[in-house]
DOLUM-580127 format. One line per field, with one value per atom (N, C-alpha, C, O, CB): x, y, z; atom name; residue in one letter. Coordinates in steps of 0.05 Angstrom, whole numbers, plus 5000, padded with zeros to 4 digits. Glycine has a CB too. Example, Ala and Ser with C-alpha at 12.3 -4.5 7.8 and 13.67 -1.06 7.14 Angstrom:
BEGIN
xx = [5264 5246 5264 5285 5226 5257 5273 5258 5268 5282]
yy = [4886 4910 4934 4934 4911 4955 4979 5001 5023 4988]
zz = [5156 5156 5156 5169 5181 5142 5143 5157 5161 5114]
site = [N CA C O CB N CA C O CB]
code = [a a a a a s s s s s]
END
This chain:
BEGIN
xx = [0872 0873 0852 0829 0869 0860 0840 0822 0829 0854 0799 0780 0790 0784 0754 0806 0816 0834 0832 0832 0850 0867 0851 0858 0886 0829 0812 0800 0795 0790 0794 0780 0800 0792 0762 0825 0845 0850 0851 0871 0855 0861 0891 0906 0849 0900 0928 0932 0916 0940 0952 0957 0969 0986 0976 0960 0970 0998 1003 0951 1015 1041 1039 1022 1060 1057 1058 1066 1082 1078 1056 1064 1090 1094 1042 1108 1134 1136 1121 1157 1155 1158 1170 1163 1177 1187 1198 1181 1169 1227 1179 1162 1178 1200 1153 1165 1177 1164 1141 1174 1179 1167 1144 1146 1189 1123 1100 1104 1116 1075 1093 1093 1068 1046 1095 1071 1048 1030 1039 1057 1005 0985 0993 0988 0957 1005 1014 1035 1035 1026 1053 1073 1060 1067 1094 1041 1027 1014 1015 1005 1001 0987 1007 1002 0972 1029 1049 1060 1063 1072 1067 1078 1058 1064 1089 1033 1012 1007 1004 0986 1005 1000 1024 1019 0994 1048 1072 1073 1082 1097 1064 1065 1039 1036 1068 1021 0996 0978 0964 1002 0980 0963 0970 0952 0935 0995 1002 1029 1044 1005 1033 1059 1079 1075 1058 1102 1122 1137 1150 1141 1135 1150 1132 1140 1160 1108 1091 1068 1055 1082 1061 1039 1012 0992 1040 1010 0984 0972 0985 0987 0946 0932 0908 0898 0924 0899 0874 0879 0860 0858 0903 0909 0918 0925 0931 0917 0927 0957 0973 0924 0963 0990 1004 0991 0991 1030 1046 1067 1078 1059 1072 1093 1120 1123 1088 1139 1165 1186 1187 1173 1202 1224 1249 1259 1229 1259 1281 1306 1320 1286 1313 1338 1332 1350 1352 1309 1303 1289 1285 1328 1284 1270 1290 1313 1246 1280 1297 1316 1319 1312 1329 1349 1339 1354 1374 1314 1303 1292 1282 1323 1292 1283 1254 1242 1301 1244 1217 1196 1179 1211 1195 1174 1184 1171 1164 1206 1217 1204 1212 1248 1185 1171 1190 1183 1149 1212 1230 1245 1259 1251 1242 1254 1234 1239 1266 1210 1188 1177 1177 1167 1167 1151 1129 1129 1170 1108 1086 1091 1099 1059 1087 1090 1066 1054 1116 1058 1038 1050 1075 1026 1034 1044 1063 1083 1020 1056 1073 1101 1121 1060 1103 1129 1144 1168 1126 1129 1142 1154 1177 1122 1138 1148 1166 1187 1124 1158 1172 1195 1216 1153 1192 1213 1233 1256 1201 1223 1242 1255 1280 1227 1240 1252 1266 1282 1232 1259 1273 1300 1317 1255 1304 1329 1334 1335 1328 1338 1341 1365 1364 1344 1387 1411 1406 1417 1435 1390 1383 1364 1367 1372 1343 1321 1326 1314 1296 1344 1348 1357 1346 1369 1377 1385 1363 1360 1410 1347 1325 1304 1295 1311 1298 1278 1289 1274 1271 1315 1327 1324 1319 1356 1328 1325 1296 1291 1334 1278 1249 1242 1227 1232 1251 1245 1256 1243 1257 1280 1291 1273 1269 1319 1261 1243 1217 1205 1238 1207 1182 1183 1164 1172 1205 1207 1227 1231 1214]
yy = [1895 1866 1860 1868 1849 1846 1841 1817 1801 1836 1815 1794 1767 1747 1800 1765 1739 1727 1703 1741 1743 1734 1723 1702 1756 1736 1727 1700 1685 1747 1693 1668 1646 1623 1672 1652 1632 1614 1623 1645 1588 1569 1568 1567 1541 1568 1564 1539 1533 1589 1523 1499 1508 1525 1480 1495 1502 1489 1467 1493 1504 1494 1471 1472 1516 1452 1431 1443 1462 1409 1432 1441 1428 1404 1436 1444 1434 1437 1452 1450 1422 1423 1450 1460 1401 1462 1488 1510 1507 1491 1532 1554 1571 1579 1572 1576 1592 1620 1623 1580 1639 1666 1665 1651 1687 1679 1679 1699 1720 1686 1691 1709 1726 1715 1692 1751 1769 1766 1758 1798 1772 1771 1790 1785 1778 1813 1832 1820 1826 1857 1804 1791 1771 1770 1777 1755 1737 1752 1743 1721 1774 1789 1799 1797 1813 1811 1822 1800 1803 1835 1777 1755 1743 1738 1733 1739 1728 1746 1736 1725 1772 1791 1792 1793 1818 1791 1792 1767 1768 1795 1744 1719 1714 1694 1695 1734 1734 1710 1700 1734 1701 1679 1652 1635 1686 1649 1624 1613 1628 1628 1588 1576 1587 1587 1544 1597 1609 1589 1597 1625 1563 1543 1531 1529 1522 1522 1508 1524 1517 1482 1546 1564 1555 1568 1565 1534 1525 1546 1557 1498 1551 1571 1560 1574 1594 1536 1526 1506 1493 1514 1505 1488 1506 1529 1467 1494 1510 1518 1501 1494 1543 1552 1554 1560 1579 1550 1553 1574 1578 1526 1589 1609 1596 1581 1632 1599 1587 1609 1629 1570 1605 1623 1613 1591 1625 1629 1620 1616 1596 1641 1635 1633 1625 1628 1660 1614 1605 1627 1649 1595 1620 1639 1649 1640 1625 1667 1678 1699 1704 1655 1712 1732 1753 1762 1719 1762 1783 1774 1791 1803 1748 1739 1728 1724 1717 1723 1710 1727 1717 1705 1753 1771 1788 1808 1788 1781 1796 1784 1763 1795 1799 1788 1783 1766 1807 1796 1792 1765 1757 1815 1752 1726 1703 1680 1724 1710 1691 1689 1708 1698 1665 1661 1642 1628 1649 1641 1622 1598 1599 1636 1574 1549 1531 1533 1535 1515 1495 1473 1472 1483 1457 1436 1417 1409 1421 1410 1391 1402 1388 1384 1426 1439 1444 1439 1465 1453 1459 1434 1435 1472 1413 1390 1372 1363 1374 1366 1346 1357 1345 1332 1381 1392 1407 1400 1410 1429 1447 1434 1435 1472 1423 1411 1385 1375 1407 1373 1349 1354 1337 1334 1379 1386 1416 1431 1378 1424 1452 1465 1488 1456 1451 1462 1470 1490 1442 1455 1461 1484 1502 1436 1484 1503 1530 1550 1492 1532 1558 1580 1601 1554 1575 1596 1604 1627 1587 1584 1590 1608 1627 1563 1601 1617 1645 1665 1603 1648 1674 1692 1715 1672 1680 1695 1703 1726 1678 1685 1691 1714 1732 1666 1713 1734 1761 1781 1727 1761 1787 1799 1823 1782 1782 1792 1801 1820 1770 1788 1796 1822 1838 1774 1826 1850 1869 1890 1841]
zz = [5204 5198 5178 5181 5224 5157 5136 5143 5160 5109 5130 5136 5129 5142 5122 5108 5100 5122 5127 5074 5134 5156 5179 5190 5166 5186 5208 5203 5222 5213 5178 5172 5166 5163 5148 5163 5157 5181 5204 5148 5175 5197 5200 5180 5191 5225 5231 5247 5265 5246 5240 5255 5282 5283 5240 5303 5330 5333 5324 5352 5347 5352 5373 5390 5361 5371 5390 5417 5418 5382 5438 5464 5472 5469 5486 5482 5491 5521 5534 5477 5532 5561 5570 5591 5571 5554 5561 5548 5527 5552 5562 5552 5532 5537 5576 5509 5488 5489 5498 5460 5480 5477 5457 5437 5468 5463 5446 5423 5426 5462 5400 5376 5378 5382 5350 5374 5376 5352 5330 5379 5356 5334 5311 5288 5344 5319 5299 5280 5256 5313 5291 5275 5256 5232 5293 5266 5248 5225 5202 5264 5231 5210 5189 5165 5222 5198 5179 5161 5137 5195 5173 5158 5139 5115 5176 5148 5132 5108 5086 5149 5112 5090 5071 5046 5101 5081 5063 5046 5023 5080 5058 5043 5027 5014 5062 5027 5012 5019 5002 4983 5044 5054 5042 5040 5049 5032 5019 5031 5042 4988 5027 5034 5014 4990 5032 5024 5007 4990 4970 5023 4997 4981 4959 4936 4999 4966 4947 4937 4917 4959 4950 4942 4951 4943 4913 4967 4977 4995 5012 4992 4992 5008 5023 5041 4991 5016 5028 5051 5059 5007 5061 5084 5108 5104 5077 5132 5155 5150 5142 5181 5156 5152 5179 5200 5138 5179 5203 5199 5178 5211 5221 5220 5225 5245 5242 5208 5211 5216 5202 5185 5237 5243 5228 5233 5274 5209 5192 5208 5205 5170 5225 5241 5270 5287 5241 5275 5302 5319 5309 5317 5344 5362 5383 5384 5375 5399 5421 5411 5387 5435 5430 5424 5405 5387 5413 5409 5393 5366 5351 5388 5360 5334 5335 5314 5324 5359 5362 5349 5334 5391 5355 5345 5322 5315 5368 5310 5287 5261 5253 5286 5249 5226 5203 5186 5218 5201 5178 5181 5162 5177 5204 5208 5204 5209 5236 5194 5192 5164 5149 5212 5157 5133 5140 5160 5110 5122 5126 5109 5086 5118 5121 5107 5113 5135 5116 5094 5099 5117 5119 5072 5129 5147 5133 5144 5159 5108 5093 5089 5095 5066 5079 5075 5101 5103 5060 5121 5147 5160 5168 5165 5162 5177 5160 5170 5187 5136 5120 5104 5102 5102 5092 5076 5093 5094 5054 5106 5119 5144 5146 5128 5162 5185 5179 5195 5207 5156 5148 5135 5134 5128 5125 5112 5115 5096 5082 5140 5147 5133 5125 5177 5131 5118 5089 5080 5120 5075 5047 5045 5028 5034 5062 5059 5073 5064 5071 5092 5106 5087 5087 5128 5069 5051 5031 5024 5035 5023 5005 5019 5007 4996 5043 5058 5065 5065 5084 5069 5074 5049 5051 5082 5025 5000 4996 4988 4977 5002 4999 5018 5010 5005 5042 5062 5053 5057 5090 5041 5030 5009 5009 5018 4992 4972 4983 4973 4951 5005 5017 5032 5031 5035 5046 5064 5053 5065 5092]
site = [N CA C O CB N CA C O CB N CA C O CB N CA C O CB N CA C O CB N CA C O CB N CA C O CB N CA C O CB N CA C O CB N CA C O CB N CA C O CB N CA C O CB N CA C O CB N CA C O CB N CA C O CB N CA C O CB N CA C O CB N CA C O CB N CA C O CB N CA C O CB N CA C O CB N CA C O CB N CA C O CB N CA C O CB N CA C O CB N CA C O CB N CA C O CB N CA C O CB N CA C O CB N CA C O CB N CA C O CB N CA C O CB N CA C O CB N CA C O CB N CA C O CB N CA C O CB N CA C O CB N CA C O CB N CA C O CB N CA C O CB N CA C O CB N CA C O CB N CA C O CB N CA C O CB N CA C O CB N CA C O CB N CA C O CB N CA C O CB N CA C O CB N CA C O CB N CA C O CB N CA C O CB N CA C O CB N CA C O CB N CA C O CB N CA C O CB N CA C O CB N CA C O CB N CA C O CB N CA C O CB N CA C O CB N CA C O CB N CA C O CB N CA C O CB N CA C O CB N CA C O CB N CA C O CB N CA C O CB N CA C O CB N CA C O CB N CA C O CB N CA C O CB N CA C O CB N CA C O CB N CA C O CB N CA C O CB N CA C O CB N CA C O CB N CA C O CB N CA C O CB N CA C O CB N CA C O CB N CA C O CB N CA C O CB N CA C O CB N CA C O CB N CA C O CB N CA C O CB N CA C O CB N CA C O CB N CA C O CB N CA C O CB N CA C O CB N CA C O CB N CA C O CB N CA C O CB N CA C O CB N CA C O CB N CA C O CB]
code = [m m m m m n n n n n d d d d d y y y y y y y y y y r r r r r t t t t t c c c c c k k k k k f f f f f a a a a a k k k k k e e e e e r r r r r t t t t t k k k k k k k k k k h h h h h k k k k k k k k k k e e e e e q q q q q v v v v v s s s s s n n n n n n n n n n t t t t t y y y y y v v v v v k k k k k v v v v v f f f f f e e e e e a a a a a c c c c c k k k k k g g g g g k k k k k c c c c c v v v v v l l l l l c c c c c g g g g g v v v v v a a a a a n n n n n e e e e e p p p p p l l l l l q q q q q l l l l l h h h h h h h h h h i i i i i l l l l l g g g g g r r r r r g g g g g k k k k k g g g g g l l l l l t t t t t d d d d d n n n n n y y y y y k k k k k n n n n n c c c c c v v v v v m m m m m l l l l l c c c c c m m m m m e e e e e c c c c c h h h h h l l l l l n n n n n k k k k k v v v v v h h h h h g g g g g n n n n n l l l l l k k k k k y y y y y y y y y y r r r r r p p p p p i i i i i l l l l l l l l l l e e e e e i i i i i a a a a a k k k k k e e e e e l l l l l y y y y y]
END
């Protein structure tokens, strides 16, 4: 694990009433390094980053790093979750290039 990853701030996920499968630290490291510590959409690196599951969680996808990208809070909440149908294909293409 590189030193930059250890010092990076990650936004905590909101707590939900139902329990979700946890993402391993190893997955965070792989995704963070593949995304070079930046949001894959806007390139911001100095804000807390969030792990986004492109095809959702569960059914073997929760800890699959190839299903994940790093996004800043602005892109994650306002862009991607505001218009998932538009951004999902874009994120799938980005993930293909990363992995």
